[in-house]
C-alpha positions as CSV (number, residue, x, y, z in Angstrom):
1,M,49.4,-0.1,1.1
2,P,47.1,0.4,3.9
3,N,48.2,0.9,7.6
4,S,47.5,-1.6,10.0
5,H,45.0,-0.8,12.9
6,S,46.1,-1.9,16.2
7,N,43.5,-4.5,17.6
8,K,44.4,-3.5,21.4
9,S,41.8,-0.7,21.4
10,L,39.2,-2.9,20.7
11,Q,37.3,-3.7,24.1
12,A,35.7,-7.4,25.3
13,A,31.7,-7.0,24.7
14,Q,29.1,-9.5,25.9
15,D,25.6,-9.9,24.6
16,S,22.5,-9.7,26.5
17,E,22.8,-13.2,28.1
18,G,26.3,-12.5,29.2
19,R,28.3,-14.6,26.5
20,A,31.2,-13.2,24.6
21,A,30.4,-11.0,21.6
22,S,32.5,-9.3,18.9
23,P,34.9,-6.7,20.5
24,Q,34.1,-3.1,20.0
25,L,35.9,0.0,19.8
26,P,35.4,2.6,22.5
27,D,32.9,5.1,21.8
28,E,35.2,8.1,21.1
29,V,36.7,6.2,18.1
30,K,34.6,6.1,14.8
31,N,35.0,3.4,12.6
32,F,34.6,5.3,9.1
33,L,33.7,3.2,6.1
34,I,34.0,5.4,3.0
35,D,33.3,5.1,-0.6
36,I,35.8,6.1,-3.2
37,D,34.0,7.2,-6.7
38,G,32.1,10.3,-6.3
39,T,32.9,10.5,-2.8
40,I,36.6,11.3,-2.5
41,T,37.2,11.7,-6.2
42,E,35.1,12.2,-9.3
43,D,32.8,9.1,-10.1
44,V,34.7,6.7,-12.0
45,P,32.9,3.8,-13.4
46,N,34.9,0.3,-13.6
47,E,34.2,0.2,-17.5
48,Q,36.8,3.4,-17.6
49,P,39.7,2.2,-15.4
50,E,42.3,4.4,-17.3
51,R,40.7,7.3,-15.5
52,M,41.4,5.7,-12.1
53,E,45.2,6.9,-12.4
54,T,44.6,10.5,-13.3
55,C,41.5,11.4,-11.5
56,E,42.2,13.9,-8.5
57,P,41.1,13.7,-5.1
58,F,38.6,16.2,-3.6
59,P,41.0,18.6,-1.6
60,D,38.5,18.6,1.4
61,A,38.3,14.7,1.6
62,L,41.6,14.4,1.5
63,A,42.5,16.9,4.4
64,T,39.4,15.8,6.6
65,L,40.2,11.9,6.3
66,N,43.6,12.3,6.9
67,R,42.9,14.3,10.2
68,W,40.5,11.8,11.4
69,Y,42.9,9.1,11.1
70,N,45.7,11.2,12.9
71,E,42.8,11.6,15.8
72,G,42.9,8.0,15.8
73,H,39.7,7.1,13.9
74,I,39.7,3.9,11.8
75,I,39.5,4.6,8.0
76,T,38.4,1.9,5.8
77,F,37.7,2.6,2.1
78,F,35.2,0.6,0.0
79,T,34.5,0.3,-3.6
80,S,32.4,-1.0,-6.4
81,R,36.0,-1.3,-7.9
82,T,36.5,-4.9,-9.0
83,E,39.7,-6.8,-7.3
84,E,41.5,-6.1,-10.8
85,H,41.7,-2.5,-9.9
86,R,43.2,-2.7,-6.6
87,D,46.7,-2.0,-7.4
88,V,45.7,0.8,-9.5
89,T,43.6,2.0,-6.4
90,E,46.4,1.6,-3.9
91,A,48.9,3.4,-6.0
92,W,46.5,6.2,-6.2
93,F,46.2,6.3,-2.6
94,A,49.9,6.4,-2.0
95,K,50.4,9.2,-4.8
96,H,48.1,11.4,-2.9
97,G,48.8,10.7,0.5
98,F,45.7,9.2,1.9
99,L,46.0,7.5,5.2
100,Y,44.0,4.5,5.8
101,H,43.6,1.2,7.4
102,G,41.8,-1.2,5.0
103,L,40.4,-1.2,1.5
104,L,37.4,-3.3,0.8
105,M,36.6,-4.3,-3.2
106,G,33.7,-5.4,-5.0
107,K,31.0,-3.4,-3.1
108,P,27.6,-4.2,-5.1
109,R,27.0,-1.6,-7.7
110,G,23.8,0.3,-8.1
111,G,23.4,2.5,-5.0
112,N,20.0,2.4,-3.2
113,Y,21.9,0.7,-0.2
114,H,20.2,-0.5,2.8
115,W,22.6,-1.6,5.5
116,I,21.4,-4.1,7.9
117,D,23.8,-5.0,10.8
118,N,23.4,-6.2,14.6
119,H,25.6,-2.9,15.4
120,V,24.4,0.8,15.2
121,V,25.1,2.1,11.7
122,R,25.3,5.8,11.3
123,A,24.8,6.7,7.5
124,T,26.2,10.1,6.0
125,R,25.4,10.8,2.5
126,Y,28.1,12.5,1.0
127,V,26.8,15.3,-1.2
128,D,29.5,17.9,-2.2
129,R,32.3,18.3,0.2
130,F,33.6,16.8,3.5
131,T,33.4,18.7,6.7
132,D,33.2,18.2,10.4
133,L,30.3,16.1,11.1
134,V,27.2,17.5,13.0
135,K,24.3,15.8,14.8
136,T,21.1,16.2,13.2
137,T,17.8,14.2,13.4
138,R,16.2,12.4,10.4
139,E,13.6,9.8,9.6
140,I,14.8,6.3,9.3
141,E,13.7,3.0,8.7
142,V,13.6,0.2,11.4
143,F,12.3,-3.3,11.7
144,K,8.7,-3.5,12.8
145,G,8.9,-3.8,16.6
146,N,12.3,-2.0,16.9
147,E,10.8,1.6,17.2
148,E,12.8,2.2,20.4
149,D,15.9,2.1,18.4
C-alpha cells in the first residue's frame, strides 16, 4: 500500500492575473513519476501477468528511489498495467521494499509519449540504470510562439 504524502508541503500559487491556481511543491522537492516495466524491473507485458510476481527489481532502481523518497521527494509509479493488476503490483512493491506515495494504473500503451501540461515537465528517459540526475541541455519541442520556455 502506498505511503500518504502530506499536503502541508504544498504552497499556494497564483496565475498571471492573481487568481488562485493549483498549489505547488517547493522547488527543492521533486515530484517523480516513474514507469514500472522496463524501468525499475524487466519489461513485463500485461499479456503475461504471471511474470509480475516473480520479476526482480533493478538493484540500482530500488536503492535510488528509496533514497529519493527518504530525501523528501514524491515517488509516484505509473504503468500500462491494467487495474486488474493493481494487487499483484502493490504486493510486488511491498515484497521488495519500495517506498512510494502513489500508483497510477492504465497508462496508454505504445510509447512515443508526448506530455502536454501547464506545469514544467522534466522528462528523463531511462536507458540502463538509475543514478543521480545531472543537468544537461537537449533539444525539445515546444508550442509555436513559446520558444522562450
